[in-house]
C-alpha positions as CSV (number, residue, x, y, z in Angstrom):
1,M,30.3,-31.6,-30.2
2,H,30.2,-30.7,-33.9
3,I,27.6,-28.3,-35.2
4,G,24.9,-30.1,-37.2
5,T,25.3,-33.5,-35.5
6,K,22.7,-34.9,-33.1
7,T,23.7,-36.5,-29.8
8,G,22.1,-39.6,-28.6
9,Y,19.9,-37.5,-26.4
10,G,18.7,-35.5,-29.4
11,Y,17.6,-38.7,-31.2
12,A,15.9,-40.0,-28.0
13,L,14.1,-36.7,-27.6
14,A,13.0,-36.7,-31.2
15,L,11.8,-40.3,-30.8
16,L,9.9,-39.6,-27.6
17,M,8.3,-36.5,-29.1
18,G,7.0,-38.5,-32.1
19,M,5.7,-41.4,-29.9
20,P,2.2,-40.1,-29.3
21,M,1.5,-40.2,-33.0
22,L,2.7,-43.8,-33.2
23,L,0.7,-45.1,-30.3
24,P,-2.6,-46.9,-31.1
25,G,-5.7,-45.3,-29.7
26,T,-4.3,-41.8,-29.5
27,L,-7.0,-39.3,-30.4
28,E,-6.4,-35.7,-31.5
29,A,-9.0,-33.3,-30.1
30,A,-9.9,-30.2,-32.1
31,D,-10.1,-26.8,-30.5
32,N,-9.6,-28.0,-26.9
33,L,-7.3,-25.1,-25.7
34,S,-8.2,-21.5,-25.7
35,F,-6.6,-18.4,-24.4
36,R,-8.4,-15.3,-23.1
37,G,-7.2,-11.9,-22.0
38,V,-7.8,-8.2,-22.1
39,L,-5.6,-5.7,-23.7
40,V,-5.7,-2.4,-21.9
41,A,-4.5,1.1,-22.7
42,D,-2.9,2.6,-19.6
43,A,-2.8,6.3,-19.5
44,C,0.9,6.3,-18.6
45,T,3.9,4.1,-18.4
46,L,6.2,3.8,-15.4
47,R,9.7,5.1,-16.0
48,P,12.2,2.3,-16.3
49,G,13.7,1.6,-13.0
50,D,10.7,2.9,-11.0
51,E,9.1,-0.6,-11.0
52,A,11.5,-1.7,-8.3
53,V,12.2,1.4,-6.2
54,Q,14.7,0.9,-3.3
55,W,14.6,3.7,-0.7
56,D,17.2,4.2,2.0
57,L,15.6,5.7,5.1
58,R,19.1,6.6,6.5
59,D,20.3,5.9,10.0
60,V,17.9,6.7,12.7
61,S,18.7,7.1,16.4
62,I,16.5,5.0,18.7
63,K,16.6,7.9,21.1
64,Y,14.9,10.1,18.4
65,L,12.1,7.5,18.2
66,Y,11.7,7.5,22.0
67,L,11.4,11.3,22.0
68,Y,9.2,11.8,18.9
69,S,7.7,8.3,18.2
70,R,8.5,8.7,14.4
71,T,10.9,10.2,11.9
72,L,10.1,12.9,9.5
73,G,8.8,11.7,6.2
74,M,11.5,11.3,3.5
75,P,10.2,12.0,0.0
76,F,10.3,9.5,-2.8
77,Q,8.8,9.7,-6.3
78,L,7.2,7.5,-8.9
79,H,7.7,8.9,-12.5
80,L,5.0,8.4,-15.1
81,E,6.0,8.9,-18.7
82,G,4.1,9.4,-21.9
83,C,0.8,10.1,-20.2
84,N,-2.3,10.5,-22.5
85,T,-5.2,12.2,-20.8
86,T,-7.6,11.0,-23.4
87,V,-7.0,7.5,-21.9
88,G,-7.0,8.5,-18.3
89,S,-7.1,12.0,-16.6
90,S,-6.1,10.9,-13.1
91,V,-4.2,8.3,-11.2
92,T,-4.3,6.7,-7.7
93,V,-1.6,4.6,-6.1
94,T,-2.2,1.8,-3.6
95,F,0.6,0.1,-1.5
96,S,0.2,-3.4,-0.3
97,G,2.5,-5.6,1.8
98,N,2.9,-7.3,5.2
99,E,0.9,-5.1,7.5
100,S,2.2,-4.4,11.1
101,L,0.0,-6.1,13.7
102,V,0.8,-3.4,16.2
103,L,0.5,-0.4,13.9
104,P,-2.3,-1.2,11.4
105,G,-1.9,0.5,8.1
106,L,1.9,0.5,8.4
107,L,4.3,-1.9,6.7
108,A,5.9,-4.5,9.0
109,L,9.6,-5.3,8.7
110,D,10.6,-8.3,6.6
111,G,11.8,-11.4,8.3
112,G,15.5,-11.3,8.7
113,S,15.5,-7.7,9.8
114,R,17.7,-7.2,12.9
115,A,15.8,-4.1,14.1
116,T,12.5,-4.6,16.0
117,G,9.8,-2.4,17.5
118,V,9.2,-0.2,14.4
119,A,7.1,-0.2,11.2
120,I,7.2,1.9,8.0
121,G,4.5,4.4,7.1
122,I,3.7,6.1,3.9
123,E,2.1,9.6,3.7
124,T,1.3,12.3,1.3
125,P,3.4,15.4,0.9
126,A,0.8,17.2,3.1
127,D,1.6,14.6,5.9
128,R,-1.7,12.8,5.4
129,P,-1.3,9.0,6.2
130,L,-1.7,6.6,3.2
131,P,-2.4,3.3,4.9
132,L,-1.6,0.0,3.2
133,N,-4.3,-1.3,0.9
134,T,-6.0,2.1,0.6
135,A,-6.0,4.1,-2.6
136,S,-4.5,7.5,-2.5
137,D,-6.5,10.5,-3.5
138,E,-6.7,11.0,-7.3
139,Q,-3.9,13.0,-8.8
140,A,-4.7,14.8,-12.0
141,L,-2.6,13.9,-14.9
142,S,-1.3,16.1,-17.7
143,N,-0.2,14.9,-21.1
144,G,3.5,13.9,-21.1
145,N,5.5,13.2,-17.9
146,N,4.0,13.3,-14.4
147,T,5.4,12.6,-10.9
148,I,3.7,11.1,-7.9
149,T,5.5,12.3,-4.8
150,L,5.0,10.5,-1.4
151,K,6.9,10.2,1.8
152,A,8.1,7.2,3.9
153,Y,8.8,7.3,7.6
154,I,9.7,5.0,10.5
155,R,7.3,4.8,13.5
156,G,8.1,3.2,16.8
157,E,5.6,0.8,18.2
158,P,3.9,2.3,21.3
159,Q,4.8,-0.5,23.7
160,A,8.4,-0.6,22.4
161,I,8.6,3.1,23.0
162,A,7.0,2.9,26.5
163,S,9.3,0.1,27.6
164,Q,12.3,1.5,25.6
165,S,12.7,-1.9,23.9
166,I,13.3,-0.9,20.3
167,T,16.2,-3.0,19.0
168,A,18.8,-1.4,16.8
169,G,19.9,-3.0,13.6
170,T,19.4,-3.2,9.9
171,F,15.9,-3.7,8.5
172,R,14.0,-4.1,5.3
173,A,10.3,-3.7,4.5
174,T,8.8,-4.7,1.1
175,S,5.7,-3.3,-0.5
176,T,4.0,-3.5,-3.9
177,F,2.4,-0.5,-5.4
178,T,-0.4,-0.5,-7.9
179,L,-1.3,2.4,-10.2
180,H,-5.0,2.8,-11.1
181,Y,-6.3,5.2,-13.7
182,P,-10.0,5.7,-12.7
């Protein structure tokens, strides 16, 4: 193809795009499309890379879950940058996702996971549970950079622990978090 020449498709497309103007009875309506929205000023921006956090909960022994029912929480962080306290002085975080039917408030494993009999929980650094679809306590912000620290853990389902039927294998659980500046 030479630069500057039109292919047959280009001519056909140009012809088709011009067709509505050539058809009799075509009317042009004025102002029949509008767009609306709201521009907001968030107090902070999420550090690039933190919008899609992947966290490896390491290998966990099924025997450990049979003994203790859950793992210790492993910390993870969300980094907020350029915070402006005149726009918002605090932040909450809410996690949502596919909730476990057996362990309400915990995240169910995604389809395709080989492991069974467990769910993923989120908690505060003080070991206080943060159930899905529940906003965290407000965290005060300071101007500049701030960090939200939370922990994730694996909990065995009570019946799977009692019957010792937790299945070993790889797993994945997916959640979406929302930051709110009250």
